[in-house]
C-alpha positions as CSV (number, residue, x, y, z in Angstrom):
1,X,26.2,-3.0,6.0
2,X,28.2,-4.3,3.1
3,X,31.4,-2.5,1.9
4,X,29.6,-1.0,-1.2
5,X,26.8,0.5,0.9
6,X,29.3,2.0,3.3
7,X,30.8,4.2,0.6
8,X,28.0,4.6,-1.9
9,X,26.1,7.9,-1.5
10,X,22.3,8.1,-1.1
11,X,20.6,10.7,-3.2
12,X,17.5,12.2,-1.5
13,X,14.8,14.0,-3.4
14,X,11.8,15.8,-1.8
15,X,8.2,16.1,-3.1
16,X,6.2,18.9,-4.6
17,X,6.2,22.0,-2.3
18,X,9.0,20.6,-0.2
19,X,12.7,20.9,-0.1
20,X,15.7,18.8,1.1
21,X,15.8,20.8,4.3
22,X,12.1,20.5,5.2
23,X,11.5,16.9,4.0
24,X,14.7,15.1,5.0
25,X,16.8,17.3,7.3
26,X,14.4,18.9,9.8
27,X,12.7,15.6,10.7
28,X,16.1,14.0,11.2
29,X,15.8,11.5,8.4
30,X,19.0,12.5,6.7
31,X,20.8,12.3,10.1
32,X,19.6,8.7,10.6
33,X,21.1,7.7,7.3
34,X,24.4,9.5,8.1
35,X,24.5,7.8,11.5
36,X,24.1,4.5,9.7
37,X,27.3,5.3,7.8
38,X,25.8,6.6,4.6
39,X,26.8,9.8,2.8
40,X,23.9,11.9,1.6
41,X,23.5,14.0,-1.6
42,X,20.6,16.4,-1.1
43,X,18.7,17.7,-4.1
44,X,16.4,20.7,-4.3
45,X,14.4,20.3,-7.5
46,X,13.9,23.4,-9.7
47,X,11.2,25.6,-8.2
48,X,11.9,24.4,-4.7
49,X,14.1,25.1,-1.7
50,X,17.3,26.9,-2.6
51,X,17.0,26.2,-6.3
52,X,15.9,28.8,-8.9
53,X,12.1,29.3,-9.1
54,X,11.1,30.3,-12.7
55,X,7.5,30.9,-13.4
56,X,7.5,29.6,-17.0
57,X,6.2,26.0,-17.1
58,X,8.6,25.2,-20.0
59,X,11.5,25.6,-17.6
60,X,10.4,22.4,-15.8
61,X,10.2,20.1,-18.9
62,X,13.3,18.2,-17.8
63,X,12.4,17.4,-14.2
64,X,15.4,15.1,-13.5
65,X,18.1,17.4,-14.7
66,X,19.3,18.5,-11.2
67,X,19.5,14.8,-10.3
68,X,21.6,13.9,-13.3
69,X,23.9,16.9,-12.8
70,X,24.4,15.9,-9.1
71,X,25.2,12.3,-10.0
72,X,27.6,13.2,-12.8
73,X,29.6,15.6,-10.6
74,X,29.9,13.2,-7.6
75,X,32.5,10.5,-7.2
76,X,30.5,7.3,-7.5
77,X,31.1,3.7,-6.6
78,X,30.7,1.2,-9.5
79,X,29.2,4.1,-11.5
80,X,26.0,4.2,-9.5
81,X,24.3,5.7,-6.5
82,X,21.4,4.8,-4.2
83,X,18.3,7.0,-4.4
84,X,15.1,7.8,-2.4
85,X,12.4,10.1,-3.7
86,X,9.0,11.1,-2.3
87,X,6.1,11.9,-4.6
88,X,7.4,14.4,-7.2
89,X,10.9,13.4,-6.1
90,X,10.1,9.7,-6.9
91,X,8.8,10.8,-10.4
92,X,12.0,12.7,-11.0
93,X,14.2,9.8,-9.9
94,X,12.2,7.5,-12.2
95,X,12.8,9.9,-15.1
96,X,16.5,9.9,-14.4
97,X,16.5,6.1,-14.3
98,X,14.7,6.0,-17.6
99,X,17.4,8.1,-19.2
100,X,20.2,6.1,-17.6
101,X,18.8,2.6,-16.5
102,X,22.1,1.8,-14.7
103,X,22.3,5.0,-12.6
104,X,21.0,3.5,-9.4
105,X,21.9,0.4,-7.4
106,X,19.0,0.6,-5.0
107,X,16.0,2.9,-5.5
108,X,13.1,3.8,-3.1
109,X,10.0,5.3,-4.8
110,X,7.6,6.6,-2.2
111,X,4.0,7.6,-3.0
112,X,3.7,7.0,-6.7
113,X,1.5,4.4,-8.2
114,X,0.0,2.8,-11.3
115,X,-1.0,6.2,-12.6
116,X,2.6,6.6,-13.8
117,X,1.5,4.5,-16.8
118,X,-1.3,6.8,-17.7
119,X,-1.3,10.1,-19.6
120,X,-1.4,13.3,-17.6
121,X,-4.9,13.8,-16.0
122,X,-5.6,17.4,-16.8
123,X,-8.6,17.6,-14.5
124,X,-6.6,16.4,-11.5
125,X,-3.8,18.9,-12.3
126,X,-6.5,21.7,-12.5
127,X,-7.8,20.5,-9.2
128,X,-4.5,20.8,-7.4
129,X,-3.9,24.2,-9.1
130,X,-7.2,25.4,-7.6
131,X,-5.8,24.5,-4.2
132,X,-2.7,26.6,-5.0
133,X,-4.8,29.5,-6.1
134,X,-7.1,29.3,-3.1
135,X,-10.2,28.5,-5.2
136,X,-10.7,24.8,-4.3
137,X,-14.0,23.9,-2.7
138,X,-14.0,23.8,1.1
139,X,-14.7,20.0,1.1
140,X,-11.8,19.2,-1.3
141,X,-9.3,18.3,1.4
142,X,-6.5,17.1,-0.9
143,X,-6.5,20.2,-3.1
144,X,-6.5,22.4,0.0
145,X,-3.6,20.5,1.5
146,X,-1.6,21.0,-1.7
147,X,-2.5,24.7,-1.5
148,X,-1.3,24.9,2.1
149,X,2.0,23.3,1.1
150,X,2.4,25.8,-1.7
151,X,2.0,28.7,0.7
152,X,4.5,27.5,3.2
153,X,7.3,29.9,4.1
154,X,10.1,30.1,1.5
155,X,7.8,28.6,-1.2
156,X,6.9,30.5,-4.4
157,X,3.3,29.5,-5.3
158,X,3.7,30.8,-8.9
159,X,6.8,28.6,-9.4
160,X,4.9,25.6,-7.9
161,X,2.0,26.2,-10.2
162,X,4.4,26.2,-13.1
163,X,5.8,22.8,-12.0
164,X,2.3,21.4,-12.2
165,X,1.8,22.9,-15.7
166,X,5.1,21.7,-17.0
167,X,5.2,20.0,-20.5
168,X,4.8,16.2,-20.1
169,X,6.5,13.6,-22.2
170,X,5.0,10.2,-23.1
171,X,3.8,8.1,-20.2
172,X,6.1,5.7,-18.4
173,X,5.9,2.2,-19.7
174,X,6.6,-1.4,-18.4
175,X,9.3,-1.6,-21.0
176,X,11.1,1.4,-19.5
177,X,10.7,0.0,-16.0
178,X,12.1,-3.4,-17.0
179,X,15.2,-1.8,-18.4
180,X,16.1,-0.3,-15.0
181,X,18.7,-2.5,-13.3
182,X,18.2,-1.1,-9.7
183,X,16.7,-3.0,-6.9
184,X,13.5,-1.1,-6.3
185,X,11.3,-0.6,-3.2
186,X,7.9,1.0,-3.9
187,X,6.4,2.4,-0.7
188,X,2.8,3.7,-0.5
189,X,0.5,4.5,2.5
190,X,-2.8,2.5,2.6
191,X,-4.6,5.8,2.6
192,X,-2.8,7.3,-0.3
193,X,-4.8,8.7,-3.3
194,X,-2.1,7.3,-5.7
195,X,-3.1,3.7,-5.0
196,X,-3.1,1.1,-6.5
197,X,0.7,0.6,-7.0
198,X,0.9,-3.2,-7.7
199,X,1.4,-2.9,-11.4
200,X,4.2,-0.3,-11.0
201,X,6.0,-2.4,-8.4
202,X,5.7,-5.6,-10.6
203,X,7.1,-3.9,-13.6
204,X,10.8,-3.7,-12.5
205,X,13.3,-6.5,-12.7
206,X,13.9,-6.7,-9.0
207,X,11.3,-5.0,-6.8
208,X,8.7,-5.2,-4.1
209,X,5.8,-3.2,-2.8
210,X,5.4,-2.1,0.9
211,X,2.1,-0.6,2.0
212,X,2.2,1.5,5.2
213,X,-0.7,1.0,7.5
214,X,-2.8,4.0,8.6
215,X,-0.7,6.4,6.4
216,X,-1.8,9.0,3.8
217,X,0.2,10.6,1.1
218,X,1.4,13.6,3.1
219,X,2.5,11.6,6.1
220,X,4.8,9.0,4.5
221,X,8.3,10.7,4.9
222,X,7.9,10.8,8.7
223,X,6.2,7.4,9.1
224,X,8.2,5.2,11.4
225,X,7.6,2.1,9.2
226,X,8.8,4.0,6.2
227,X,11.9,5.1,8.0
228,X,12.6,1.6,9.2
229,X,12.2,0.2,5.7
230,X,14.5,2.9,4.3
231,X,17.3,2.1,6.8
232,X,16.9,-1.6,6.2
233,X,16.9,-1.3,2.4
234,X,20.0,0.9,2.3
235,X,21.9,-1.1,4.9
């Protein structure tokens, strides 16, 4: 580990329906980073974990605000932090990096793909909401998995529905990606519905794509290859 890595914090952001505790602490992933000598900044996005859980979709318009507040109030090295985000957390980190392209030194974006460049797919959003509401067809495994996440203990399904219904800005662009100065690792399971991710990974100045074998969207955070890649990337 170089001297900068030893003292630069790692900001960790969970996915939709998760929390810092359930995604990064309970499986021991945060501890692995700490044992490697890294200090962790844990984020609970609005509507999740210990954060407030408003039911108004407009409250979620600025998805990355908790990230930017955490970074601005933390003592940083060289004005930057490292960051890792899963799914919605990766989207939030990317939004923060779009606002401040120099915020991150190294950035892991897990389980997002080329759809970042497309307008919001309203039918897909409605599909996931049907899972939250318990109205998804029995054979729609993905929607029903999202619904199961929403109904986990300590979650507020109405808040999570509002997150999905949040106002969306303009789609992400290659120009925005190219302005980001971080070294970027895009990680996606080979069974993830967000694939492909080649265009996204190629859009940053300094990046690579790692595809995890035999891994779907929901399994990535605890995938051994993902954890190994994380520790190596942040070393």
